[in-house]
N, CA and C atoms as a LAMMPS dump frame, in Angstrom:
ITEM: TIMESTEP
0
ITEM: NUMBER OF ATOMS
588
ITEM: BOX BOUNDS ff ff ff
-5.0000000000000000e+02 5.0000000000000000e+02
-5.0000000000000000e+02 5.0000000000000000e+02
-5.0000000000000000e+02 5.0000000000000000e+02
ITEM: ATOMS id mol type element x y z
1 1 1 N 0.839 -1.185 0
2 1 2 C 0 0 0
3 1 3 C 0.884 1.248 0
4 2 1 N 0.552 2.229 -0.819
5 2 2 C 1.335 3.437 -0.959
6 2 3 C 0.887 4.472 0.076
7 3 1 N 1.63 4.564 1.188
8 3 2 C 1.254 5.469 2.276
9 3 3 C 1.296 6.924 1.834
10 4 1 N 2.28 7.284 1.007
11 4 2 C 2.386 8.67 0.539
12 4 3 C 1.173 9.067 -0.287
13 5 1 N 0.696 8.147 -1.122
14 5 2 C -0.483 8.418 -1.946
15 5 3 C -1.72 8.612 -1.065
16 6 1 N -1.855 7.782 -0.039
17 6 2 C -2.998 7.907 0.873
18 6 3 C -2.953 9.251 1.601
19 7 1 N -1.773 9.642 2.091
20 7 2 C -1.629 10.921 2.801
21 7 3 C -2.008 12.077 1.882
22 8 1 N -1.491 12.066 0.655
23 8 2 C -1.787 13.151 -0.29
24 8 3 C -3.274 13.182 -0.628
25 9 1 N -3.882 12.023 -0.813
26 9 2 C -5.303 11.954 -1.141
27 9 3 C -6.188 12.453 -0.018
28 10 1 N -5.903 12.01 1.206
29 10 2 C -6.702 12.439 2.358
30 10 3 C -6.542 13.94 2.587
31 11 1 N -5.31 14.447 2.477
32 11 2 C -5.075 15.883 2.673
33 11 3 C -5.814 16.71 1.625
34 12 1 N -5.848 16.23 0.391
35 12 2 C -6.577 16.942 -0.666
36 12 3 C -8.06 17 -0.354
37 13 1 N -8.633 15.872 0.079
38 13 2 C -10.047 15.851 0.45
39 13 3 C -10.339 16.796 1.61
40 14 1 N -9.432 16.851 2.581
41 14 2 C -9.617 17.759 3.714
42 14 3 C -9.577 19.219 3.266
43 15 1 N -8.666 19.536 2.337
44 15 2 C -8.58 20.916 1.846
45 15 3 C -9.85 21.307 1.089
46 16 1 N -10.36 20.399 0.28
47 16 2 C -11.614 20.666 -0.429
48 16 3 C -12.745 20.841 0.577
49 17 1 N -12.785 19.984 1.592
50 17 2 C -13.809 20.085 2.624
51 17 3 C -13.754 21.407 3.368
52 18 1 N -12.549 21.87 3.699
53 18 2 C -12.405 23.163 4.373
54 18 3 C -12.948 24.296 3.502
55 19 1 N -12.709 24.208 2.202
56 19 2 C -13.203 25.247 1.295
57 19 3 C -14.731 25.254 1.237
58 20 1 N -15.34 24.085 1.377
59 20 2 C -16.808 24.009 1.335
60 20 3 C -17.457 24.659 2.551
61 21 1 N -16.74 24.703 3.676
62 21 2 C -17.296 25.299 4.89
63 21 3 C -16.644 26.647 5.209
64 22 1 N -16.035 27.272 4.207
65 22 2 C -15.348 28.544 4.409
66 22 3 C -16.322 29.636 4.824
67 23 1 N -15.8 30.629 5.552
68 23 2 C -16.606 31.789 5.909
69 23 3 C -17.096 32.475 4.636
70 24 1 N -18.284 33.019 4.642
71 24 2 C -18.767 33.754 3.459
72 24 3 C -17.802 34.881 3.086
73 25 1 N -17.472 34.947 1.81
74 25 2 C -16.573 35.991 1.327
75 25 3 C -15.102 35.745 1.597
76 26 1 N -14.741 34.575 2.117
77 26 2 C -13.345 34.28 2.422
78 26 3 C -12.505 34.286 1.152
79 27 1 N -11.357 34.972 1.212
80 27 2 C -10.443 34.987 0.066
81 27 3 C -9.695 33.655 -0.061
82 28 1 N -9.879 32.755 0.903
83 28 2 C -9.199 31.456 0.875
84 28 3 C -10.112 30.334 0.385
85 29 1 N -11.322 30.668 -0.033
86 29 2 C -12.278 29.641 -0.441
87 29 3 C -11.725 28.73 -1.541
88 30 1 N -10.984 29.287 -2.487
89 30 2 C -10.478 28.495 -3.611
90 30 3 C -8.981 28.219 -3.506
91 31 1 N -8.416 28.454 -2.334
92 31 2 C -6.978 28.224 -2.17
93 31 3 C -6.617 26.749 -2.313
94 32 1 N -7.615 25.865 -2.114
95 32 2 C -7.326 24.429 -2.242
96 32 3 C -6.832 24.075 -3.644
97 33 1 N -7.217 24.849 -4.655
98 33 2 C -6.766 24.572 -6.024
99 33 3 C -5.249 24.69 -6.128
100 34 1 N -4.71 25.763 -5.581
101 34 2 C -3.265 25.976 -5.597
102 34 3 C -2.562 25.036 -4.622
103 35 1 N -3.122 24.907 -3.41
104 35 2 C -2.467 24.116 -2.37
105 35 3 C -2.424 22.63 -2.711
106 36 1 N -3.536 22.095 -3.221
107 36 2 C -3.53 20.671 -3.566
108 36 3 C -2.603 20.408 -4.76
109 37 1 N -2.534 21.354 -5.703
110 37 2 C -1.596 21.197 -6.825
111 37 3 C -0.163 21.146 -6.305
112 38 1 N 0.154 22.009 -5.345
113 38 2 C 1.492 22.018 -4.753
114 38 3 C 1.804 20.694 -4.062
115 39 1 N 0.829 20.164 -3.342
116 39 2 C 1.007 18.877 -2.667
117 39 3 C 1.283 17.767 -3.672
118 40 1 N 0.548 17.733 -4.776
119 40 2 C 0.727 16.675 -5.759
120 40 3 C 2.026 16.841 -6.548
121 41 1 N 2.525 18.061 -6.658
122 41 2 C 3.844 18.262 -7.276
123 41 3 C 4.921 17.654 -6.387
124 42 1 N 4.815 17.903 -5.072
125 42 2 C 5.774 17.304 -4.138
126 42 3 C 5.67 15.779 -4.189
127 43 1 N 4.449 15.267 -4.255
128 43 2 C 4.272 13.815 -4.363
129 43 3 C 4.939 13.278 -5.634
130 44 1 N 4.803 14.021 -6.733
131 44 2 C 5.359 13.561 -8.017
132 44 3 C 6.885 13.507 -8
133 45 1 N 7.525 14.388 -7.239
134 45 2 C 8.994 14.424 -7.217
135 45 3 C 9.567 13.732 -5.982
136 46 1 N 8.75 12.952 -5.284
137 46 2 C 9.185 12.36 -4.024
138 46 3 C 10.402 11.449 -4.186
139 47 1 N 10.49 10.71 -5.298
140 47 2 C 11.629 9.816 -5.464
141 47 3 C 12.907 10.595 -5.78
142 48 1 N 12.766 11.672 -6.56
143 48 2 C 13.936 12.496 -6.885
144 48 3 C 14.517 13.143 -5.632
145 49 1 N 13.625 13.524 -4.688
146 49 2 C 14.068 14.153 -3.441
147 49 3 C 14.234 13.151 -2.299
148 50 1 N 14.015 11.854 -2.601
149 50 2 C 14.157 10.789 -1.604
150 50 3 C 13.22 11.01 -0.418
151 51 1 N 11.977 11.37 -0.719
152 51 2 C 11.003 11.648 0.33
153 51 3 C 10.262 10.387 0.738
154 52 1 N 9.984 10.31 2.007
155 52 2 C 9.21 9.204 2.566
156 52 3 C 7.829 9.709 2.97
157 53 1 N 6.928 8.834 3.383
158 53 2 C 5.601 9.278 3.813
159 53 3 C 5.647 10.358 4.898
160 54 1 N 6.637 10.281 5.778
161 54 2 C 6.807 11.303 6.809
162 54 3 C 6.909 12.695 6.18
163 55 1 N 7.692 12.807 5.131
164 55 2 C 7.885 14.101 4.471
165 55 3 C 6.604 14.571 3.776
166 56 1 N 5.911 13.65 3.119
167 56 2 C 4.647 14.008 2.466
168 56 3 C 3.637 14.474 3.523
169 57 1 N 3.639 13.808 4.668
170 57 2 C 2.766 14.215 5.767
171 57 3 C 3.099 15.602 6.286
172 58 1 N 4.391 15.933 6.357
173 58 2 C 4.783 17.277 6.78
174 58 3 C 4.253 18.338 5.816
175 59 1 N 4.432 18.089 4.521
176 59 2 C 3.945 19.045 3.521
177 59 3 C 2.428 19.191 3.628
178 60 1 N 1.74 18.063 3.73
179 60 2 C 0.277 18.084 3.828
180 60 3 C -0.17 18.864 5.056
181 61 1 N 0.495 18.662 6.196
182 61 2 C 0.091 19.358 7.421
183 61 3 C 0.334 20.861 7.31
184 62 1 N 1.418 21.261 6.653
185 62 2 C 1.691 22.693 6.473
186 62 3 C 0.646 23.339 5.573
187 63 1 N 0.262 22.645 4.517
188 63 2 C -0.744 23.187 3.607
189 63 3 C -2.117 23.249 4.272
190 64 1 N -2.433 22.253 5.083
191 64 2 C -3.699 22.275 5.817
192 64 3 C -3.716 23.403 6.852
193 65 1 N -2.586 23.643 7.495
194 65 2 C -2.503 24.753 8.439
195 65 3 C -2.776 26.074 7.712
196 66 1 N -2.142 26.258 6.566
197 66 2 C -2.364 27.47 5.769
198 66 3 C -3.83 27.598 5.363
199 67 1 N -4.436 26.476 5.036
200 67 2 C -5.815 26.49 4.541
201 67 3 C -6.834 26.84 5.626
202 68 1 N -6.406 26.893 6.892
203 68 2 C -7.308 27.333 7.962
204 68 3 C -7.674 28.808 7.796
205 69 1 N -7.044 29.463 6.837
206 69 2 C -7.437 30.821 6.493
207 69 3 C -8.889 30.924 6.067
208 70 1 N -9.506 29.806 5.67
209 70 2 C -10.926 29.831 5.286
210 70 3 C -11.814 30.254 6.459
211 71 1 N -11.308 30.121 7.684
212 71 2 C -12.071 30.513 8.871
213 71 3 C -11.676 31.898 9.39
214 72 1 N -10.92 32.628 8.595
215 72 2 C -10.505 33.967 9.004
216 72 3 C -9.356 33.982 9.991
217 73 1 N -8.598 32.889 10.092
218 73 2 C -7.517 32.806 11.071
219 73 3 C -6.418 33.84 10.813
220 74 1 N -6.259 34.272 9.569
221 74 2 C -5.194 35.232 9.279
222 74 3 C -5.49 36.614 9.858
223 75 1 N -6.686 36.816 10.357
224 75 2 C -7.019 38.07 11.034
225 75 3 C -7.012 37.899 12.554
226 76 1 N -6.521 36.747 13.034
227 76 2 C -6.564 36.464 14.469
228 76 3 C -5.166 36.256 15.041
229 77 1 N -5.092 36.348 16.347
230 77 2 C -3.859 36.064 17.082
231 77 3 C -4.099 34.884 18.017
232 78 1 N -3.054 34.097 18.242
233 78 2 C -3.096 32.974 19.17
234 78 3 C -1.879 33.078 20.078
235 79 1 N -2.126 33.12 21.376
236 79 2 C -1.056 33.245 22.377
237 79 3 C -0.14 34.441 22.076
238 80 1 N -0.763 35.537 21.654
239 80 2 C -0.026 36.779 21.459
240 80 3 C 0.69 36.922 20.125
241 81 1 N 0.556 35.93 19.25
242 81 2 C 1.208 35.996 17.937
243 81 3 C 0.169 35.855 16.835
244 82 1 N 0.394 36.565 15.736
245 82 2 C -0.5 36.447 14.591
246 82 3 C -0.435 35.021 14.038
247 83 1 N -1.575 34.537 13.539
248 83 2 C -1.635 33.196 12.949
249 83 3 C -0.588 33.035 11.857
250 84 1 N -0.375 34.095 11.08
251 84 2 C 0.596 34.083 9.983
252 84 3 C 2 33.734 10.482
253 85 1 N 2.33 34.127 11.708
254 85 2 C 3.643 33.817 12.284
255 85 3 C 3.835 32.316 12.393
256 86 1 N 2.813 31.625 12.902
257 86 2 C 2.889 30.167 13.044
258 86 3 C 3.007 29.481 11.679
259 87 1 N 2.238 29.98 10.706
260 87 2 C 2.239 29.355 9.38
261 87 3 C 3.618 29.452 8.744
262 88 1 N 4.22 30.64 8.777
263 88 2 C 5.534 30.802 8.145
264 88 3 C 6.618 30.022 8.879
265 89 1 N 6.545 29.977 10.196
266 89 2 C 7.504 29.179 10.961
267 89 3 C 7.374 27.704 10.593
268 90 1 N 6.13 27.218 10.537
269 90 2 C 5.911 25.803 10.256
270 90 3 C 6.273 25.445 8.815
271 91 1 N 6.026 26.367 7.875
272 91 2 C 6.454 26.116 6.501
273 91 3 C 7.968 25.981 6.427
274 92 1 N 8.688 26.865 7.133
275 92 2 C 10.141 26.752 7.161
276 92 3 C 10.598 25.445 7.778
277 93 1 N 9.904 25.037 8.853
278 93 2 C 10.233 23.789 9.535
279 93 3 C 10.045 22.593 8.611
280 94 1 N 8.886 22.511 7.964
281 94 2 C 8.602 21.379 7.072
282 94 3 C 9.485 21.417 5.832
283 95 1 N 9.607 22.595 5.238
284 95 2 C 10.434 22.725 4.042
285 95 3 C 11.885 22.399 4.309
286 96 1 N 12.36 22.762 5.5
287 96 2 C 13.739 22.445 5.863
288 96 3 C 13.998 20.947 5.883
289 97 1 N 13.043 20.173 6.398
290 97 2 C 13.192 18.713 6.407
291 97 3 C 13.256 18.157 4.986
292 98 1 N 12.377 18.643 4.117
293 98 2 C 12.351 18.141 2.738
294 98 3 C 13.644 18.444 2.006
295 99 1 N 14.047 19.713 2.051
296 99 2 C 15.22 20.118 1.301
297 99 3 C 16.496 19.498 1.853
298 100 1 N 16.622 19.437 3.174
299 100 2 C 17.833 18.837 3.742
300 100 3 C 17.908 17.355 3.42
301 101 1 N 16.759 16.679 3.413
302 101 2 C 16.74 15.259 3.059
303 101 3 C 17.177 15.065 1.605
304 102 1 N 16.613 15.868 0.7
305 102 2 C 16.959 15.741 -0.708
306 102 3 C 18.422 16.029 -0.978
307 103 1 N 18.965 17.073 -0.35
308 103 2 C 20.36 17.443 -0.584
309 103 3 C 21.334 16.48 0.083
310 104 1 N 20.991 16.011 1.288
311 104 2 C 21.895 15.105 1.999
312 104 3 C 21.911 13.721 1.367
313 105 1 N 20.739 13.176 1.096
314 105 2 C 20.666 11.81 0.559
315 105 3 C 20.966 11.789 -0.935
316 106 1 N 20.428 12.751 -1.671
317 106 2 C 20.606 12.747 -3.123
318 106 3 C 21.94 13.266 -3.606
319 107 1 N 22.511 14.229 -2.867
320 107 2 C 23.735 14.875 -3.34
321 107 3 C 24.893 14.792 -2.351
322 108 1 N 24.678 14.179 -1.208
323 108 2 C 25.759 13.982 -0.239
324 108 3 C 26.252 15.259 0.418
325 109 1 N 25.447 16.3 0.436
326 109 2 C 25.857 17.551 1.083
327 109 3 C 25.686 17.397 2.589
328 110 1 N 26.702 17.79 3.327
329 110 2 C 26.689 17.612 4.78
330 110 3 C 27.206 18.875 5.474
331 111 1 N 27.082 18.893 6.795
332 111 2 C 27.681 19.917 7.633
333 111 3 C 27.172 21.321 7.344
334 112 1 N 28.07 22.295 7.473
335 112 2 C 27.682 23.698 7.316
336 112 3 C 27.184 23.99 5.916
337 113 1 N 27.682 23.246 4.917
338 113 2 C 27.206 23.46 3.549
339 113 3 C 25.722 23.11 3.418
340 114 1 N 25.315 22.049 4.089
341 114 2 C 23.905 21.664 4.077
342 114 3 C 23.056 22.737 4.759
343 115 1 N 23.504 23.204 5.922
344 115 2 C 22.768 24.243 6.641
345 115 3 C 22.624 25.499 5.78
346 116 1 N 23.703 25.905 5.126
347 116 2 C 23.663 27.101 4.286
348 116 3 C 22.748 26.912 3.081
349 117 1 N 22.89 25.77 2.399
350 117 2 C 22.086 25.516 1.197
351 117 3 C 20.594 25.441 1.534
352 118 1 N 20.259 24.753 2.615
353 118 2 C 18.844 24.617 2.991
354 118 3 C 18.271 25.969 3.414
355 119 1 N 19.008 26.702 4.217
356 119 2 C 18.514 28.007 4.671
357 119 3 C 18.299 28.945 3.496
358 120 1 N 19.27 29.016 2.583
359 120 2 C 19.121 29.888 1.417
360 120 3 C 18.003 29.392 0.494
361 121 1 N 17.861 28.085 0.374
362 121 2 C 16.792 27.537 -0.469
363 121 3 C 15.407 27.872 0.057
364 122 1 N 15.216 27.715 1.364
365 122 2 C 13.905 28.016 1.953
366 122 3 C 13.636 29.512 1.921
367 123 1 N 14.656 30.334 2.19
368 123 2 C 14.469 31.784 2.109
369 123 3 C 14.149 32.209 0.681
370 124 1 N 14.765 31.555 -0.307
371 124 2 C 14.444 31.863 -1.7
372 124 3 C 13.014 31.501 -2.043
373 125 1 N 12.569 30.331 -1.598
374 125 2 C 11.178 29.929 -1.835
375 125 3 C 10.222 30.881 -1.121
376 126 1 N 10.594 31.295 0.105
377 126 2 C 9.774 32.24 0.848
378 126 3 C 9.689 33.589 0.139
379 127 1 N 10.803 34.018 -0.444
380 127 2 C 10.805 35.296 -1.169
381 127 3 C 9.895 35.234 -2.389
382 128 1 N 9.907 34.104 -3.094
383 128 2 C 9.012 33.944 -4.25
384 128 3 C 7.559 34.028 -3.789
385 129 1 N 7.251 33.379 -2.66
386 129 2 C 5.896 33.445 -2.11
387 129 3 C 5.5 34.888 -1.79
388 130 1 N 6.425 35.637 -1.193
389 130 2 C 6.131 37.031 -0.848
390 130 3 C 5.884 37.87 -2.106
391 131 1 N 6.62 37.6 -3.176
392 131 2 C 6.394 38.315 -4.435
393 131 3 C 5.028 37.977 -5.03
394 132 1 N 4.609 36.709 -4.889
395 132 2 C 3.281 36.308 -5.37
396 132 3 C 2.202 37.009 -4.55
397 133 1 N 2.398 37.071 -3.221
398 133 2 C 1.454 37.804 -2.371
399 133 3 C 1.325 39.256 -2.831
400 134 1 N 2.467 39.896 -3.073
401 134 2 C 2.483 41.294 -3.486
402 134 3 C 1.777 41.478 -4.826
403 135 1 N 2.073 40.579 -5.782
404 135 2 C 1.451 40.667 -7.108
405 135 3 C -0.063 40.474 -7.022
406 136 1 N -0.507 39.566 -6.159
407 136 2 C -1.952 39.327 -6.037
408 136 3 C -2.662 40.555 -5.483
409 137 1 N -2.006 41.26 -4.573
410 137 2 C -2.608 42.466 -4.01
411 137 3 C -2.626 43.6 -5.03
412 138 1 N -1.586 43.696 -5.844
413 138 2 C -1.594 44.693 -6.918
414 138 3 C -2.725 44.413 -7.907
415 139 1 N -2.935 43.134 -8.21
416 139 2 C -3.942 42.765 -9.215
417 139 3 C -5.371 42.807 -8.668
418 140 1 N -5.56 42.369 -7.417
419 140 2 C -6.903 42.205 -6.872
420 140 3 C -7.301 43.27 -5.854
421 141 1 N -6.337 44.061 -5.412
422 141 2 C -6.629 45.069 -4.394
423 141 3 C -6.389 44.54 -2.999
424 142 1 N -6.303 45.436 -2.008
425 142 2 C -5.964 45.021 -0.636
426 142 3 C -7.007 44.136 0.035
427 143 1 N -8.26 44.218 -0.413
428 143 2 C -9.303 43.387 0.21
429 143 3 C -9.251 41.945 -0.272
430 144 1 N -8.949 41.739 -1.542
431 144 2 C -8.971 40.393 -2.125
432 144 3 C -7.58 39.77 -2.261
433 145 1 N -6.544 40.606 -2.267
434 145 2 C -5.187 40.101 -2.449
435 145 3 C -4.664 39.37 -1.228
436 146 1 N -3.546 38.674 -1.4
437 146 2 C -2.971 37.871 -0.326
438 146 3 C -2.216 38.707 0.704
439 147 1 N -1.609 39.804 0.261
440 147 2 C -0.837 40.637 1.175
441 147 3 C -1.751 41.668 1.809
442 148 1 N -1.961 41.53 3.086
443 148 2 C -2.822 42.461 3.817
444 148 3 C -1.957 43.601 4.351
445 149 1 N -1.794 44.633 3.538
446 149 2 C -0.913 45.739 3.896
447 149 3 C -1.603 46.647 4.905
448 150 1 N -1.149 46.566 6.14
449 150 2 C -1.719 47.359 7.221
450 150 3 C -0.672 48.352 7.726
451 151 1 N -1.121 49.553 8.019
452 151 2 C -0.196 50.582 8.482
453 151 3 C 0.505 50.162 9.774
454 152 1 N -0.2 49.404 10.629
455 152 2 C 0.406 49 11.897
456 152 3 C 1.353 47.8 11.757
457 153 1 N 1.465 47.247 10.556
458 153 2 C 2.363 46.102 10.332
459 153 3 C 3.115 46.281 9.013
460 154 1 N 3.995 47.292 8.95
461 154 2 C 4.693 47.554 7.685
462 154 3 C 5.801 46.55 7.381
463 155 1 N 6.138 45.689 8.335
464 155 2 C 7.247 44.751 8.148
465 155 3 C 6.766 43.316 7.992
466 156 1 N 5.593 43.14 7.431
467 156 2 C 5.013 41.803 7.276
468 156 3 C 5.933 40.869 6.488
469 157 1 N 6.462 41.342 5.376
470 157 2 C 7.317 40.496 4.534
471 157 3 C 8.577 40.08 5.27
472 158 1 N 9.21 41.023 5.961
473 158 2 C 10.428 40.709 6.699
474 158 3 C 10.152 39.713 7.819
475 159 1 N 9.033 39.891 8.526
476 159 2 C 8.678 38.953 9.599
477 159 3 C 8.397 37.563 9.05
478 160 1 N 7.721 37.506 7.904
479 160 2 C 7.424 36.205 7.304
480 160 3 C 8.707 35.455 6.959
481 161 1 N 9.65 36.151 6.331
482 161 2 C 10.914 35.511 5.956
483 161 3 C 11.73 35.129 7.188
484 162 1 N 11.696 35.967 8.221
485 162 2 C 12.408 35.653 9.463
486 162 3 C 11.842 34.386 10.094
487 163 1 N 10.516 34.258 10.107
488 163 2 C 9.899 33.053 10.668
489 163 3 C 10.166 31.829 9.81
490 164 1 N 10.214 31.995 8.478
491 164 2 C 10.642 30.893 7.61
492 164 3 C 12.035 30.415 8.018
493 165 1 N 12.942 31.377 8.247
494 165 2 C 14.313 31.031 8.601
495 165 3 C 14.384 30.329 9.959
496 166 1 N 13.638 30.834 10.954
497 166 2 C 13.658 30.188 12.271
498 166 3 C 13.151 28.749 12.199
499 167 1 N 12.073 28.53 11.448
500 167 2 C 11.56 27.17 11.287
501 167 3 C 12.558 26.265 10.596
502 168 1 N 13.238 26.792 9.586
503 168 2 C 14.255 26.02 8.862
504 168 3 C 15.398 25.629 9.785
505 169 1 N 15.88 26.586 10.573
506 169 2 C 16.993 26.294 11.481
507 169 3 C 16.603 25.252 12.521
508 170 1 N 15.345 25.308 12.999
509 170 2 C 14.895 24.286 13.955
510 170 3 C 14.856 22.909 13.293
511 171 1 N 14.394 22.836 12.047
512 171 2 C 14.355 21.523 11.372
513 171 3 C 15.765 20.979 11.174
514 172 1 N 16.717 21.862 10.844
515 172 2 C 18.108 21.42 10.672
516 172 3 C 18.69 20.94 11.995
517 173 1 N 18.358 21.629 13.067
518 173 2 C 18.827 21.214 14.391
519 173 3 C 18.232 19.86 14.764
520 174 1 N 16.93 19.693 14.531
521 174 2 C 16.284 18.403 14.825
522 174 3 C 16.904 17.283 14.003
523 175 1 N 17.157 17.54 12.725
524 175 2 C 17.781 16.529 11.862
525 175 3 C 19.173 16.18 12.349
526 176 1 N 19.938 17.196 12.761
527 176 2 C 21.302 16.948 13.242
528 176 3 C 21.284 16.103 14.508
529 177 1 N 20.376 16.403 15.427
530 177 2 C 20.272 15.624 16.663
531 177 3 C 19.858 14.194 16.343
532 178 1 N 18.873 14.038 15.444
533 178 2 C 18.423 12.698 15.066
534 178 3 C 19.557 11.909 14.424
535 179 1 N 20.3 12.541 13.529
536 179 2 C 21.391 11.848 12.837
537 179 3 C 22.541 11.518 13.778
538 180 1 N 22.733 12.324 14.841
539 180 2 C 23.784 12.013 15.817
540 180 3 C 23.402 10.801 16.659
541 181 1 N 22.118 10.665 16.956
542 181 2 C 21.686 9.541 17.802
543 181 3 C 21.529 8.252 17.02
544 182 1 N 21.214 8.35 15.715
545 182 2 C 21.118 7.146 14.878
546 182 3 C 21.597 7.5 13.472
547 183 1 N 22.91 7.557 13.271
548 183 2 C 23.489 8.091 12.037
549 183 3 C 23.164 7.329 10.767
550 184 1 N 22.832 6.051 10.856
551 184 2 C 22.602 5.285 9.627
552 184 3 C 21.131 5.083 9.306
553 185 1 N 20.225 5.597 10.127
554 185 2 C 18.801 5.339 9.947
555 185 3 C 18.303 5.803 8.601
556 186 1 N 18.611 7.054 8.233
557 186 2 C 18.072 7.601 6.994
558 186 3 C 18.661 6.874 5.778
559 187 1 N 19.98 6.657 5.798
560 187 2 C 20.594 6.008 4.641
561 187 3 C 20.117 4.569 4.492
562 188 1 N 19.927 3.864 5.602
563 188 2 C 19.411 2.502 5.534
564 188 3 C 18.005 2.482 4.949
565 189 1 N 17.175 3.427 5.348
566 189 2 C 15.796 3.476 4.845
567 189 3 C 15.778 3.651 3.341
568 190 1 N 16.679 4.486 2.824
569 190 2 C 16.682 4.728 1.39
570 190 3 C 17.3 3.576 0.607
571 191 1 N 18.338 2.975 1.173
572 191 2 C 18.95 1.865 0.453
573 191 3 C 18.063 0.635 0.429
574 192 1 N 17.122 0.555 1.365
575 192 2 C 16.212 -0.584 1.38
576 192 3 C 14.952 -0.319 0.563
577 193 1 N 14.892 0.834 -0.096
578 193 2 C 13.734 1.138 -0.958
579 193 3 C 12.492 1.49 -0.188
580 194 1 N 12.647 2.25 0.904
581 194 2 C 11.508 2.56 1.76
582 194 3 C 10.642 3.691 1.237
583 195 1 N 11.011 4.302 0.116
584 195 2 C 10.224 5.404 -0.419
585 195 3 C 8.969 4.859 -1.058
586 196 1 N 7.832 5.534 -0.766
587 196 2 C 6.558 5.101 -1.356
588 196 3 C 5.955 6.218 -2.142
């Protein structure tokens, strides 16, 4: 049974379901179209990046977290932080695991070079996302666009990228600790054909 396929399928159904119960007028009602496409792209390249079901689950959970915008979460705070802060941190965390796995297993990059490559890669992906947010607001206006430009939060883009970086660094730290405690686990999993 293909666990990665099941995870991607269930996550897609959940995203569609969230869109069906979205708040009236939510700008995230149709976000499942983009988000599910992104999930299936990651699924399609899973062997090239040496991804396992764990990694597909991380991507799915990050996209589902983002999709909670259908309930207006992007206008709310939790424990003193904007919802957007958690989303960008978690995207960096999940993305860091994917990219570090692909670079370490596929290309043998290790040590400080891996940390630098993963951090720059996630920050680059985050910057592209911020440009898309900006373009959507230029095209659709501040009410419908993705970038909610508020006078009291002029540093939204910088904060988003900073949280992407913090999440990435935490994922690299977690990976380093895991690899120190069981250094051959990841390589054994890949050599035994554990990718689904």
